[in-house]
C-alpha positions in Angstrom: 152.2 46.9 13.9 153.2 47.8 17.5 156.8 48.7 18.4 158.7 50.4 21.1 159.9 53.1 18.7 159.5 54.3 15.1 159.7 51.7 12.4 162.6 52.4 9.9 161.4 52.5 6.3 163.9 49.8 5.3 162.5 47.4 7.9 158.9 48.1 7.1 159.6 47.5 3.4 161.4 44.3 4.1 158.6 43.0 6.3 155.9 43.5 3.7 158.1 42.4 0.8 159.1 39.1 2.5 155.5 38.5 3.5 154.1 38.9 0.0 156.7 36.6 -1.5 156.1 33.9 1.1 152.3 34.2 0.6 152.7 33.9 -3.2 155.0 30.9 -2.9 157.9 32.6 -4.6 160.2 32.6 -1.6 161.2 29.4 0.3 161.1 29.8 4.0 164.8 28.9 4.4 165.7 31.8 2.0 163.4 34.1 4.0 165.1 33.2 7.3 168.6 33.6 5.8 167.7 37.0 4.3 166.2 38.3 7.5 169.2 37.2 9.6 171.7 38.8 7.2 169.6 42.0 6.8 169.4 42.5 10.5 173.1 41.7 11.0 174.1 44.2 8.3 171.9 47.2 8.9 169.3 46.5 11.6 171.1 45.9 14.9 169.1 48.8 16.4 165.8 48.0 14.8 162.8 47.7 17.1 161.0 44.4 17.9 157.7 44.4 16.0 154.6 42.8 17.4 151.3 42.8 15.5 148.5 44.8 17.0 146.0 42.2 15.8 145.4 39.7 18.5 144.6 37.0 15.9 147.2 37.9 13.4 148.6 34.3 13.5 145.3 33.2 12.1 144.1 36.0 9.9 147.5 36.9 8.4 149.7 34.0 9.3 152.6 34.7 7.0 152.8 38.4 8.1 152.8 37.2 11.7 155.5 34.7 11.0 157.7 37.3 9.3 157.4 39.6 12.3 158.4 36.8 14.6 161.5 36.0 12.4 162.5 39.6 12.4 162.0 39.9 16.2 164.2 36.8 16.8 166.9 38.2 14.5 166.9 41.6 16.3 166.9 39.9 19.7 170.0 37.9 18.7 171.8 41.0 17.3 171.0 43.0 20.4 171.9 40.2 22.8 168.6 40.4 24.7 168.0 38.3 27.8 167.4 34.6 27.3 164.0 34.7 29.1 162.9 37.3 26.5 164.1 35.1 23.7 162.1 32.2 25.0 159.0 34.2 24.5 160.0 35.2 21.0 160.8 31.6 20.0 157.4 30.4 21.2 155.8 33.1 19.1 157.7 31.8 16.1 156.5 28.3 17.0 152.9 29.7 16.8 153.7 31.3 13.5 155.0 28.1 11.9 152.2 26.0 13.5 149.6 28.4 12.0 150.8 27.6 8.5 150.9 23.8 9.3 154.7 23.7 9.2 154.9 21.2 12.0 158.6 20.4 11.7 159.7 24.0 11.6 157.4 24.7 14.6 159.1 22.0 16.6 162.5 23.4 15.6 161.4 26.9 16.9 160.1 25.3 20.1 163.4 23.4 20.6 165.2 26.8 20.3 162.9 28.2 23.0 163.6 25.2 25.3 167.4 25.7 24.8 167.0 29.4 25.9 164.8 28.3 28.9 167.6 26.1 30.1 169.8 29.1 30.4 167.3 31.0 32.5 167.9 30.6 36.3 164.7 29.3 38.1 164.9 32.3 40.4 164.7 34.8 37.5 161.4 36.8 37.8 160.6 36.0 34.1 161.2 32.3 34.5 157.7 31.3 35.3 156.2 33.1 32.3 158.8 31.6 30.0 158.3 28.1 31.3 154.5 28.3 31.0 154.7 29.5 27.4 157.0 26.6 26.5 154.9 24.1 28.4 151.7 25.1 26.7 153.3 25.0 23.2 154.9 21.6 23.9 151.5 20.2 25.1 149.8 21.4 21.9 152.5 19.9 19.7 152.5 16.6 21.5 148.8 16.3 21.3 148.9 17.1 17.6 151.5 14.3 17.1 149.3 11.8 19.0 151.7 11.5 22.0 148.8 12.0 24.5 150.4 10.9 27.7 153.3 13.3 27.3 150.8 16.0 26.2 148.7 15.5 29.3 151.8 15.7 31.5 153.0 18.9 29.9 149.5 20.5 30.1 149.2 19.5 33.7 152.5 21.1 34.5 151.5 24.3 32.7 148.2 24.4 34.6 150.1 24.5 37.9 151.8 27.8 37.0 151.1 30.5 39.6 150.6 32.9 36.7 147.3 31.3 36.0 145.9 31.9 39.5 143.3 34.6 39.8 139.7 35.3 38.9 140.0 37.8 36.1 138.4 37.0 32.8 141.8 36.8 31.1 143.1 34.2 33.6 139.8 32.2 33.6 140.0 32.1 29.8 143.6 30.9 30.0 142.6 28.0 32.2 139.7 27.2 30.0 142.1 27.0 27.0 143.9 24.2 28.8 140.6 22.4 29.4 139.8 22.7 25.7 143.2 21.2 24.8 142.3 18.3 27.1 139.0 17.8 25.3 140.8 17.7 22.0 143.2 15.1 23.4 140.3 13.0 24.6 138.8 13.1 21.1 142.0 12.1 19.4 142.3 9.2 21.8 138.8 8.0 20.8 137.4 8.7 24.3 134.3 10.3 22.8 132.0 10.2 25.8 134.5 12.2 27.9 135.2 14.5 24.9 131.5 15.1 24.4 131.0 16.2 28.0 134.1 18.3 28.0 133.3 20.2 24.8 129.7 21.0 26.0 131.2 22.4 29.2 133.8 24.4 27.3 131.2 25.8 24.8 128.9 26.9 27.6 131.7 28.5 29.5 133.0 30.3 26.4 129.5 31.7 25.6 129.3 33.1 29.2 132.8 34.6 28.8 131.9 36.2 25.5 128.9 37.9 27.0 131.0 39.1 29.9 133.6 40.5 27.6 131.0 42.3 25.5 129.7 44.1 28.6 133.1 45.0 29.9 135.9 47.5 29.0 139.6 47.5 29.1 141.4 44.1 29.4 138.2 42.1 29.4 137.1 43.5 26.1 140.6 43.0 24.6 140.3 39.2 25.1 137.0 39.1 23.2 138.6 38.2 19.9 140.5 35.3 21.5 137.3 34.0 23.1 135.4 34.1 19.8 138.2 32.3 18.1 138.3 29.6 20.7 134.5 29.3 20.7 134.7 28.7 16.9 137.2 25.9 17.4 135.3 24.2 20.2 131.9 24.4 18.4 133.5 22.7 15.4 135.2 20.0 17.5 131.9 19.4 19.3 130.3 19.0 15.9 133.1 16.6 14.9 132.4 14.4 17.9 128.6 14.3 17.1 129.2 13.5 13.5 131.7 10.7 14.3 129.2 9.2 16.8 126.5 9.4 14.2 128.7 7.6 11.6 129.6 4.9 14.1 126.1 4.3 15.3 125.0 4.0 11.6 127.9 1.6 10.9 127.1 -0.5 14.0 123.5 -0.9 12.8 124.6 -2.1 9.4 127.1 -4.5 10.9 124.3 -5.9 13.1 122.3 -6.6 9.9 125.2 -8.6 8.6 125.5 -10.6 11.8 121.8 -11.3 11.8 122.1 -12.3 8.2 124.6 -15.1 9.1 127.9 -13.5 8.1 130.8 -15.0 10.1 132.1 -12.9 13.0 135.7 -12.9 11.5 134.3 -11.5 8.3 132.4 -8.8 10.2 135.7 -7.9 12.1 137.5 -7.7 8.8 134.7 -5.5 7.4 134.9 -3.3 10.4 138.6 -2.7 9.9 138.1 -2.0 6.2 135.8 0.9 7.2 138.7 2.4 9.2 137.3 1.3 12.6 138.5 -1.1 15.3 136.3 -3.1 17.8 137.4 -0.6 20.4 135.8 2.2 18.4 132.4 0.5 18.8 133.0 0.1 22.5 133.9 3.8 22.8 130.7 4.6 20.9 128.7 2.4 23.3 130.2 4.4 26.2 128.9 7.6 24.6 125.3 6.4 24.2 124.3 7.3 27.9 125.8 10.7 27.4 123.8 11.3 24.2 120.7 10.0 26.0 121.2 12.6 28.7 121.7 15.4 26.2 118.8 14.3 24.0 116.3 12.8 26.4 113.6 12.5 23.7 115.9 10.3 21.7 118.4 10.6 18.9 119.3 9.0 15.5 122.4 9.3 13.3 120.5 11.7 11.1 119.7 13.9 14.0 123.4 13.9 15.1 124.4 14.9 11.6 121.9 17.8 11.7 123.2 18.9 15.0 126.7 18.8 13.7 125.8 20.8 10.7 124.2 23.5 12.9 127.3 23.7 15.2 129.6 23.8 12.2 127.6 26.6 10.6 127.9 28.7 13.8 131.6 27.9 14.0 132.3 29.0 10.4 130.4 32.2 10.9 132.7 33.1 13.8 135.8 32.1 11.9 134.9 34.2 8.9 134.0 37.2 11.1 137.4 37.2 12.8 139.3 36.1 9.6 140.5 32.9 11.3 141.4 31.2 8.0 143.0 28.1 9.5 139.8 27.2 11.4 137.5 28.4 8.6 139.2 26.2 6.0 138.8 23.1 8.2 135.2 23.9 9.1 134.1 24.6 5.5 135.9 21.4 4.5 134.1 19.4 7.1 130.7 21.0 6.1 131.3 20.0 2.5 131.8 16.4 3.4 128.7 16.4 5.6 126.6 17.9 2.9 127.8 15.4 0.3 128.1 12.1 2.3 125.1 12.5 4.7 122.7 14.9 3.0 123.3 14.2 -0.7 123.6 17.9 -1.5 126.4 17.5 -4.1 126.3 21.0 -5.6 126.1 22.7 -2.2 129.0 20.5 -1.1 131.0 21.5 -4.2 130.6 25.2 -3.5 131.4 24.7 0.1 134.6 22.8 -0.8 135.7 25.6 -3.1 135.3 28.0 -0.2 137.3 25.6 2.1 140.2 25.5 -0.5 140.3 29.3 -0.6 140.4 29.6 3.2 142.9 26.8 3.6 145.2 28.3 0.9 145.4 31.6 2.9 146.6 29.6 5.9 149.1 27.4 4.1 147.0 24.4 5.0 148.3 21.7 2.6 146.1 19.0 4.0 142.8 20.8 3.4 143.9 22.0 0.0 145.0 18.5 -1.0 141.9 16.7 0.3 139.6 19.5 -1.1 140.9 19.1 -4.6 140.8 15.3 -4.2 137.1 15.6 -3.3 136.4 17.7 -6.4 138.4 15.2 -8.5 136.2 12.3 -7.2 133.1 14.2 -8.2 134.5 14.8 -11.7 135.4 11.1 -12.0 131.9 10.1 -11.0 130.6 12.3 -13.8 133.1 10.8 -16.3 135.2 14.0 -16.6 138.7 12.7 -16.5 140.6 15.9 -17.6 138.9 18.0 -14.9 139.6 15.4 -12.3 143.3 15.2 -13.3 143.6 19.0 -13.1 142.4 18.8 -9.5 144.6 15.8 -8.8 147.7 17.7 -10.0 147.1 20.3 -7.3 146.2 17.7 -4.7 149.4 15.7 -5.4 151.6 18.8 -5.2 150.0 19.8 -1.8 150.4 16.3 -0.5 154.1 16.2 -1.5 154.7 19.5 0.3 152.7 18.4 3.3 154.8 15.2 3.7 158.2 16.9 3.2 157.1 19.7 5.6 156.4 17.2 8.3 160.0 16.1 8.5 160.3 13.2 10.9 156.5 12.9 11.2 155.8 12.2 7.5 153.3 9.4 6.9 154.5 6.6 4.7 151.2 6.4 2.8 147.6 7.5 3.2 146.3 10.3 1.0 149.0 10.0 -1.5 147.9 6.4 -2.3 144.3 7.5 -2.9 145.4 10.4 -5.1 147.5 8.1 -7.3 144.6 5.7 -7.5 142.3 8.4 -8.6 144.8 9.8 -11.2 145.1 6.3 -12.8 141.3 5.9 -12.8 140.9 9.2 -14.5 142.9 8.0 -17.5 140.0 5.7 -18.4 137.8 8.8 -18.5 139.8 10.8 -21.0 142.7 12.3 -19.0 146.3 12.4 -20.1 147.8 9.0 -19.2 151.3 10.4 -19.0 150.3 13.0 -16.4 148.5 10.3 -14.4 151.6 8.1 -14.3 153.8 11.2 -13.4 151.4 11.8 -10.4 151.6 8.2 -9.3 155.4 8.2 -9.5 155.8 11.6 -7.8 153.8 10.4 -4.7 156.1 7.5 -4.0 158.3 8.4 -1.0 158.5 12.1 -1.7 160.5 12.6 1.5 163.2 10.3 0.2 163.4 12.2 -3.0 163.6 15.6 -1.2 166.3 14.3 1.1 168.4 13.1 -1.9 168.3 16.7 -3.1 168.9 18.6 0.2 170.8 16.0 2.2 170.1 15.2 5.9 170.6 18.2 8.2 172.9 16.2 10.5 175.3 15.1 7.7 178.4 17.0 6.6 179.8 17.0 3.1 182.2 14.2 4.0 179.3 12.0 5.1 180.1 12.3 8.8 177.4 13.3 11.4 177.5 16.5 13.4 177.1 16.3 17.2 179.7 14.9 19.6 177.2 12.9 21.7 175.6 11.5 18.6 179.0 10.4 17.3 179.7 8.7 20.6 176.4 6.8 20.3 177.2 5.8 16.7 180.7 4.5 17.7 179.2 2.5 20.6 176.6 1.0 18.3 179.3 -0.3 15.9 181.2 -1.9 18.8 178.0 -3.6 20.0 177.2 -4.9 16.5 180.6 -6.5 16.2 180.1 -8.0 19.7 176.7 -9.5 18.8 178.1 -10.9 15.5 180.9 -12.7 17.3 178.5 -14.1 20.0 174.8 -14.1 19.3 174.1 -15.2 22.9 175.7 -12.1 24.2 173.5 -9.7 26.3 174.7 -6.9 24.1 171.7 -7.4 21.8 169.3 -5.6 24.3 171.8 -2.7 24.8 172.0 -2.5 21.0 168.3 -2.1 20.7 168.2 0.6 23.3 171.1 2.5 21.8 169.3 2.5 18.4 166.4 4.3 20.0 168.8 6.8 21.6 170.5 7.4 18.3 167.2 8.2 16.6 166.2 10.6 19.4 169.6 12.3 19.4 169.8 12.6 15.7 166.4 14.3 15.7 167.5 16.6 18.5 170.7 17.6 16.7 168.9 18.1 13.3 166.3 20.4 14.9 169.0 22.7 15.9 170.9 22.5 12.6 170.7 25.6 10.4 170.2 23.2 7.4 167.0 21.7 8.9 164.8 24.4 7.4 166.1 23.6 3.9 165.4 19.9 4.5 161.7 20.3 5.4 160.9 23.3 3.2 158.9 22.2 0.2 158.1 25.5 -1.4 159.8 24.6 -4.7 158.6 20.9 -4.9 156.0 19.9 -7.4 154.8 16.9 -9.4 157.2 15.5 -12.0 156.9 16.9 -15.5 156.0 14.0 -17.9 158.1 15.6 -20.6 161.1 15.6 -18.3 160.5 12.0 -17.5 160.5 11.2 -21.3 163.7 13.1 -21.9 165.4 11.1 -19.2 164.1 7.9 -20.7 165.4 8.9 -24.2 168.9 9.4 -22.8 168.9 5.8 -21.7 168.1 4.5 -25.1 165.3 4.4 -27.7 163.7 1.3 -26.2 163.8 2.3 -22.5 160.5 2.3 -20.6 159.4 3.2 -17.1 157.6 0.4 -15.4 155.6 0.8 -12.2 153.2 -1.1 -9.9 150.9 0.4 -7.3 148.8 -1.9 -5.0 145.7 -0.1 -3.7 143.4 -2.2 -1.4 142.4 -5.3 -3.4 143.6 -3.8 -6.7 147.0 -3.6 -8.3 147.8 -1.0 -10.9 150.6 -1.6 -13.4 151.7 1.0 -15.9 154.4 1.6 -18.4 155.7 4.9 -20.0 158.0 5.2 -23.0 158.8 7.7 -25.7 156.1 6.4 -28.0 153.2 5.9 -25.6 151.8 4.8 -22.2 149.9 1.8 -20.9 147.8 1.6 -17.7 146.3 -1.6 -16.5 144.1 -2.4 -13.4 144.1 -6.0 -12.0 141.9 -7.1 -9.0 143.8 -9.1 -6.4 142.2 -12.3 -5.2 141.7 -12.8 -1.5 144.7 -14.7 0.0 142.4 -17.2 1.8 140.0 -17.6 -1.1 137.0 -16.5 1.0 134.2 -14.2 0.0 135.0 -10.7 1.2 132.6 -8.0 2.3 133.6 -4.4 2.1 132.3 -1.4 3.9 133.6 2.0 2.8 132.7 4.7 5.3 133.0 8.4 4.9 136.2 9.8 6.4 135.6 10.7 10.0 135.3 14.4 10.7 138.6 16.0 11.7 138.8 18.5 14.5 139.7 22.1 14.1 143.4 21.7 15.1 143.9 19.9 11.8 144.4 16.3 12.8 145.6 14.3 9.8 143.8 11.0 9.7 143.1 9.4 6.4 140.5 7.0 5.3 141.8 3.9 3.5 138.8 4.0 1.2 139.4 4.2 -2.5 136.5 6.4 -3.4 133.8 8.5 -1.7 130.9 6.5 -0.4 127.6 7.1 1.2 128.5 4.3 3.7 126.7 1.5 1.9 127.7 -2.2 2.2 129.2 -3.8 -0.8 129.5 -7.5 -1.5 132.9 -8.1 -3.3 
């Protein structure tokens, strides 16, 4: 650790103690924040601001990095340091939360930094640096959330900063980072041809920068770790684009076979959507064909693109492991496991790689990769008829999915992975697993965010049920007046204003809650887990000896119904007939590769597939 002075023993002990308890899952984040604030206020007003001397600490030791950031912010508050300095500290905390996939808490930290930035006069000598840091963080977050137009605008504004002007290696690398973010945005928007070109440029430039840094000393050599880390991410994202194109070209060929075989176009369109693609995806793939032809003038096939992707992923993973970039390593190993299984048929190698991915992802607090990794292993166990082993993996998968959803706050997805986990749990019951546990998993994954909110309450709500925030209260009052006005006269123009004010209320409620001290408790899922079947049975017994829990879960063209009571459990699967009575074709494609930033896109498929067509 670096500091401007000596580190008091009490402070050092607290830093390491809080870090270990966060890493082990014994301490909720809101308790850690509260403890740090109170400790600094009571005995640490003169404590130094600590900064890790590891340039990649946010990736190699993310919880340690986060704890240092929280202590630094608490010390800055106690010492009443300038707002421009506190902007920088808040954006570092944003990075800390983002590194452990706590998106909602990352946004709350960024909102705090933006509030401090508003207090800094534009003429302040530190204003430009503070504004650039906030702009880059906001661009990254917006891109992650899929708000690409806003992300592009924020990134463009950050790129105009005079601080990025110059020809030093550090400044050139900073500008290249913005270009890499743009490539990621292009990929997320499905503009694969542009993303492919951009990533090849970024990778080539990063290789040159790495060689330059290796032959330099001083500041240039210090940036080497960052260059390697970024190169690892861009290699993996380049691989993701190639794999996605390979999958889509392969799918397009099979769809053409259906059309040539006389299948109706509307059935082909429905089949396309069932594979997780839209017609625009095929158009985007067609746009990328000339780019691929230029890169591979001797020709290419889906299998060749998969092999290229495997090679780039292998290089990316080597770099991530070398610099202990566990967030990237977890995603890259996860992607490699899927590639080995779905496209090369190397199931045992895929299993070993997925175990490695789970290990790396656990170090980075990556709930998504841990959940999907265990789901992958559960599917393999189900294919082998081993229900108990599958259910063991699904218990972990369900817990991580619950924590991921709650931790996303306003950005929680209503379904997706949770549905496939529930489906797999219920299927495992026919292969010897505990039916009661399977039902508990299915029930626990139904709207976990609502259940968590019932326990913690909304951060904008007081004990009396009123909402904090004067402007928000004004909007709520205005909304009620408009509702009454519309009810009295349905032809009144107030209806449009009412719709607009509803949008304003949601935005204001979110803004208020991000700054509410209770927000951390609302999105912290450290103590959340799958319901205990015995606890469910105890609650049922309290309601009477003949009380049963009944549930239904539609998954694709299947409906699960189940019942749980004190004396037993029943699970039943019933296929749903097509609404129009027509023959349906199904194509279940492997989940598309996800890029290194941890994009969360879920396949709607019920089980792993090699991409074969099925007549249903």
